[in-house]
C-alpha positions in Angstrom: 0.0 0.0 0.0 1.4 3.4 -1.0 1.6 6.3 1.4 -1.1 8.2 -0.5 -3.5 5.2 -0.2 -3.0 5.1 3.5 -3.6 8.8 3.9 -7.1 8.3 2.5 -9.9 7.5 4.9 -12.0 4.4 4.9 -15.6 4.7 3.9 -16.7 7.4 1.5 -14.0 7.9 -1.2 -13.8 11.6 -0.6 -12.5 11.6 2.9 -8.8 11.5 3.6 -7.2 8.4 5.1 -4.2 8.8 7.4 -1.2 7.0 6.4 1.5 6.9 9.0 5.0 7.1 7.6 7.2 4.0 8.0 8.9 5.8 10.8 5.6 6.0 12.6 4.7 2.4 12.0 1.5 2.1 10.0 -0.1 4.6 7.6 -3.6 5.5 8.6 -6.4 6.9 6.5 -7.9 9.9 8.3 -11.0 10.2 6.2 -13.8 7.9 6.2 -15.8 8.4 3.1 -16.2 11.8 1.7 -13.3 14.0 2.6 -11.7 11.9 5.1 -7.9 13.2 5.5 -7.9 9.9 3.8 -8.3 11.7 7.4 -12.0 10.8 7.3 -12.3 10.6 4.4 -8.1 11.4 4.3 -5.2 11.9 6.4 -7.0 12.3 8.4 -10.5 11.6 7.2 -10.4 8.0 7.8 -7.1 6.6 6.9 -4.9 9.3 5.7 -5.8 12.9 5.8 -8.6 12.0 3.4 -12.0 13.1 4.5 -13.3 9.6 4.5 -10.5 8.5 6.7 -7.5 9.9 8.5 -4.5 9.9 6.3 -2.4 7.0 6.6 -1.3 10.3 6.0 -4.0 13.0 6.1 -6.8 13.2 3.7 -9.9 15.2 3.4 -13.5 14.2 4.1 -15.7 13.8 1.1 -18.5 16.3 0.8 -21.9 15.4 2.1 -25.0 16.1 0.0 -25.9 19.7 -0.7 -27.4 21.4 2.2 -25.9 19.1 4.7 -26.7 20.8 8.0 -24.4 21.0 11.1 -27.5 21.0 13.2 -28.5 23.5 15.8 -29.9 27.0 15.4 -26.8 28.2 13.5 -27.3 25.6 10.7 -29.0 28.0 8.4 -26.1 30.5 8.6 -23.4 28.0 7.5 -22.0 28.0 4.0 -23.5 25.8 1.3 -20.7 26.5 -1.1 -17.0 27.4 -0.8 -16.5 30.5 1.5 -14.3 33.3 0.3 -10.6 32.6 0.6 -8.7 34.3 3.4 -6.3 36.9 1.9 -2.6 36.4 2.3 -1.4 38.2 5.5 -4.8 37.9 7.2 -4.9 35.8 10.4 -7.5 34.6 12.8 -7.4 32.7 16.1 -9.8 29.8 16.4 -10.3 28.2 19.8 -11.7 24.7 19.9 -13.2 24.0 23.3 -13.2 20.4 24.5 -13.9 18.6 27.8 -10.1 18.2 28.2 -9.3 21.8 27.6 -9.0 24.3 24.8 -7.0 23.9 21.6 -6.0 27.3 20.1 -5.2 27.4 16.4 -3.7 30.4 14.6 -5.2 30.3 11.1 -3.1 32.0 8.4 -4.3 33.0 4.9 -0.7 33.0 3.7 -0.5 29.3 4.3 -3.6 28.2 2.4 -6.2 30.8 1.5 -9.0 28.4 0.5 -8.6 26.1 3.5 -8.2 29.1 5.9 -11.3 30.9 4.8 -13.3 27.7 4.9 -12.2 26.7 8.4 -12.9 30.1 9.9 -16.3 30.4 8.2 -17.4 27.0 9.5 -16.1 27.8 13.0 -17.9 31.1 13.0 -21.3 29.6 12.0 -21.2 26.9 14.6 -20.6 24.0 12.2 -17.9 22.4 14.4 -19.9 22.7 17.7 -20.5 19.2 19.0 -18.4 17.5 16.3 -16.1 14.8 17.5 -12.5 13.9 16.8 -13.4 10.6 15.2 -10.0 9.3 14.3 -7.0 8.9 16.6 -3.6 7.8 15.3 -1.1 7.9 18.1 2.2 9.3 17.0 0.7 10.7 13.8 -2.6 12.7 13.9 -6.0 13.2 15.3 -8.8 13.9 12.8 -12.2 15.5 13.1 -14.6 17.9 11.5 -17.3 15.6 10.1 -20.4 17.6 10.9 -22.6 15.4 8.9 -22.0 12.1 10.6 -19.9 13.0 13.6 -22.0 15.3 15.7 -23.1 14.5 19.2 -25.4 13.0 20.3 -26.1 11.4 17.0 -22.9 9.8 15.9 -23.4 7.8 12.7 -21.4 4.6 11.8 -20.5 6.5 8.6 -18.5 9.1 10.6 -15.4 10.1 8.7 -17.3 10.0 5.4 -19.2 13.3 5.7 -18.7 16.9 5.0 -20.4 20.3 4.6 -22.2 19.7 1.3 -19.5 21.2 -1.0 -15.9 20.7 -1.9 -13.1 23.1 -2.8 -9.7 23.1 -4.5 -6.4 22.4 -2.8 -4.0 25.1 -1.8 -0.3 24.8 -2.6 1.6 23.5 0.5 4.7 25.6 1.3 5.5 24.4 4.8 6.4 21.0 6.3 3.9 18.9 8.3 5.4 19.5 11.7 4.0 18.8 15.1 1.0 21.1 15.7 0.3 21.7 12.0 -3.4 21.8 11.1 -4.4 20.8 7.6 -7.4 19.5 5.6 -8.2 15.9 5.2 -9.4 14.8 1.8 -10.2 11.8 -0.5 -8.1 13.0 -3.4 -7.1 16.1 -5.2 -9.5 19.1 -4.8 -12.0 17.2 -2.5 -11.6 19.4 0.6 -14.7 19.9 2.8 -14.8 20.2 6.6 -12.6 17.5 7.9 -9.2 18.4 9.3 -6.3 16.9 11.2 -3.7 18.0 13.7 -0.2 16.6 13.4 1.2 14.9 16.6 4.7 14.6 15.3 6.8 15.9 12.3 6.1 13.7 9.3 7.3 13.7 5.7 3.9 13.6 4.1 3.4 14.5 0.4 2.1 18.1 -0.1 -1.4 16.8 -0.7 -3.2 18.2 2.3 -3.8 21.9 2.4 -2.2 23.5 5.5 -4.1 26.4 7.0 -2.7 26.9 10.6 -0.8 25.7 13.6 -1.7 25.0 17.2 -0.3 27.8 19.4 -1.7 26.5 22.7 -3.2 23.2 23.8 -1.0 20.6 22.2 -1.2 18.9 25.6 -4.9 18.6 25.0 -4.3 17.2 21.5 -2.0 14.6 23.0 -4.6 13.6 25.6 -7.2 13.2 22.9 -4.7 11.1 20.8 -4.2 8.8 23.9 -7.9 8.0 24.2 -9.0 4.5 23.2 -9.3 3.7 19.5 -10.4 0.7 17.5 -7.1 0.3 15.7 -6.9 -1.0 12.2 -7.1 1.4 9.2 -9.7 3.6 10.6 -8.5 4.1 14.2 -12.0 5.0 15.2 -12.3 6.8 18.5 -14.1 4.6 21.1 -14.7 7.4 23.6 -14.8 10.3 21.2 -14.0 13.8 22.4 -16.1 16.5 20.9 -15.5 20.2 20.1 -17.9 21.8 22.5 -17.7 25.2 20.9 -15.5 26.8 18.3 -14.9 30.6 18.7 -13.1 33.0 16.3 -11.1 36.1 17.1 -9.7 38.2 14.3 
């Protein structure tokens, strides 16, 4: 199995699966079906960072059907098509609250304008509120962001294969995938949606997962989430999933 295959997620083809580099042991698809980075669908969607699975390296989650709703009163305010890119030089701070503590991400439009604008727009409208980190690959990544199938209290067996109802193009990757890097999971080129992954260690992944930020505070929380029980195998499904309680944005 190639590194790219492992980075795609199990489940819907769009999600990225996580493929762990040989140095990390086994590649994992982070995505599950749709955009899994292979993380959920991609490296993180379900097997790599694809969206359908967590990337055996990260993949992006595949998109869910049009009009996929994050649920809650803010659902109607969430994008139904790609949000405007974040201009180069613009930055935002997104705080992901969890039961284990906050994870603070500095989002930078200079890293990946499409992914940065999308992540901030979904965080602002409440899309990520209640959404779990569905894929845990110790020593590699944690993946989450499937608001279609991974929202508490109704976690669907297809988690890792969902998305926001649209997809958008990849950004050029100009930085390495180092510890704390936050990037999109996907199920292949230009299949980004809502699933994303956070790197636990430096990894020599191919530049296939759009980077849009870095964790500036809370990597201890990320490590705690990664240490939670998982089902192993290609999907590394979280058995006691930790959810994003609220996502807040400061510009």
